[in-house]
C-alpha positions as a printed NumPy array, in Angstrom:
array([[-29.579,  10.125, -24.875],
       [-25.801,  10.1  , -25.987],
       [-24.626,  10.741, -22.942],
       [-26.396,   7.376, -21.482],
       [-24.735,   5.494, -24.342],
       [-21.268,   6.855, -23.263],
       [-21.785,   5.606, -19.57 ],
       [-22.721,   2.473, -20.745],
       [-19.817,   2.05 , -23.036],
       [-17.606,   3.064, -20.079],
       [-19.126,   0.311, -17.722],
       [-18.565,  -2.348, -20.51 ],
       [-15.074,  -1.418, -20.85 ],
       [-14.744,  -1.449, -17.224],
       [-16.123,  -4.978, -16.712],
       [-14.725,  -6.518, -19.637],
       [-11.264,  -5.306, -18.504],
       [-11.989,  -6.848, -14.961],
       [-12.949,  -9.793, -16.958],
       [ -9.808, -10.233, -18.899],
       [ -7.933,  -9.726, -15.848],
       [ -9.406, -12.419, -13.966],
       [ -8.958, -14.799, -16.377],
       [ -5.53 , -13.724, -17.102],
       [ -5.013, -14.347, -13.318],
       [ -6.261, -17.679, -13.718],
       [ -4.132, -19.103, -16.493],
       [ -1.117, -17.278, -14.357],
       [ -1.709, -18.375, -10.691],
       [  1.779, -19.225,  -9.654],
       [  3.586, -16.313, -11.749],
       [  2.36 , -12.632, -10.561],
       [  5.179, -11.076, -12.313],
       [  4.026, -11.552, -15.407],
       [  1.275,  -9.087, -14.918],
       [  3.565,  -6.223, -14.695],
       [  6.341,  -7.762, -17.333],
       [  3.839,  -7.639, -20.125],
       [  2.273,  -4.342, -18.772],
       [ -1.219,  -5.426, -18.743],
       [ -1.436,  -4.252, -15.229],
       [  0.924,  -1.512, -13.798],
       [ -0.974,  -0.266, -10.83 ],
       [ -0.575,  -2.483,  -7.947],
       [ -4.353,  -1.262,  -6.627],
       [ -6.083,  -3.563,  -9.208],
       [ -4.882,  -6.642,  -7.216],
       [ -5.932,  -5.162,  -3.847],
       [ -9.223,  -4.205,  -5.178],
       [ -9.636,  -7.771,  -6.421],
       [ -8.879,  -9.006,  -3.113],
       [-11.548,  -7.085,  -1.439],
       [-14.092,  -8.317,  -4.013],
       [-12.979, -12.237,  -3.058],
       [-13.436, -11.626,   0.797],
       [-16.542,  -9.654,   0.255],
       [-18.338, -12.383,  -1.933],
       [-16.537, -14.901,   0.946],
       [-18.362, -13.123,   3.681],
       [-21.866, -12.605,   1.974],
       [-21.677, -16.529,   1.657],
       [-21.05 , -16.843,   5.29 ],
       [-24.083, -14.968,   6.195],
       [-26.316, -17.796,   4.825]])
């Protein structure tokens, strides 16, 4: 249905944004100020979210 397609599109958009931010982060490890200067990320809570995801993945690996 149309609703399902809209939800799917939302998810793809979200994921692609996260991927872009992740790649951007890899290229700018030493300079986080470039984020806000370029206007790509204005909400610092996004950084907190990615940090949580990293620590979550680490704890998952430690369980093995």
